[in-house]
C-alpha positions, 0 to 999 in steps of 0.5 A, spaced: 836 632 306 834 632 313 826 631 313 822 632 320 828 635 323 831 642 325 830 644 318 822 642 318 822 646 325 825 652 322 820 652 316 814 651 320 817 657 325 818 661 318 811 660 316 808 662 322 812 669 322 810 670 315 802 670 317 804 676 321 802 673 328 805 677 334 811 674 337 815 675 344 822 678 343 825 673 347 822 668 342 827 670 336 833 667 335 840 671 333 840 674 326 832 675 326 829 682 326 823 684 328 818 690 329 816 692 336 808 692 336 807 693 343 810 693 350 806 690 356 809 688 363 803 685 366 803 687 374 810 691 372 809 698 369 816 700 371 818 695 366 814 697 361 816 704 362 824 702 362 823 698 356 820 704 352 826 709 355 831 704 352 828 705 345 823 699 345 817 703 342 812 701 337 815 701 330 822 700 332 826 695 328 830 690 333 835 685 331 837 679 336 845 680 336 847 674 340 845 670 346 849 667 352 851 660 352 845 658 357 840 663 353 840 668 358 841 674 357 840 676 350 844 682 346 839 686 342 840 692 337 835 697 337 836 704 334 844 705 334 846 701 340 846 694 343 842 693 349 842 686 354 836 684 356 833 678 360 828 673 357 823 675 362 824 683 360 824 681 353 818 677 353 814 683 355 816 686 348 811 683 342 814 684 335 812 682 328 816 680 322 820 686 319 816 689 313 821 688 307 
C-alpha cells in the first residue's frame, strides 16, 4: 500500500470533485468524464463561440480520451465525435462531475 503517494493525491482529487467544485476541462485526466457548466474565454469571445460551435455547451458530457506525450494537445469525446484542443482552449471550459 502506498501511503502519501500517488494514491493519496488521487483520493484527494476525487474528494474535491465529489463536492461539485467546478474544474477546468484542462485539469481532467484521460478516462474522466465531466459535464460542461459554462464556457468562458476572458478577452477572447471568438474562442468561447468556437468552443460552443464544437459542442461544448452547458449540460454536455465530455470525456477525456487521450493526451499527447507532452500533455498538449488533448483529445476529448463530445457528443458523437472527438475534438483535439490545446490546454489553453480547454481551460476555458468549466465542468463538474458527471451525475450518475
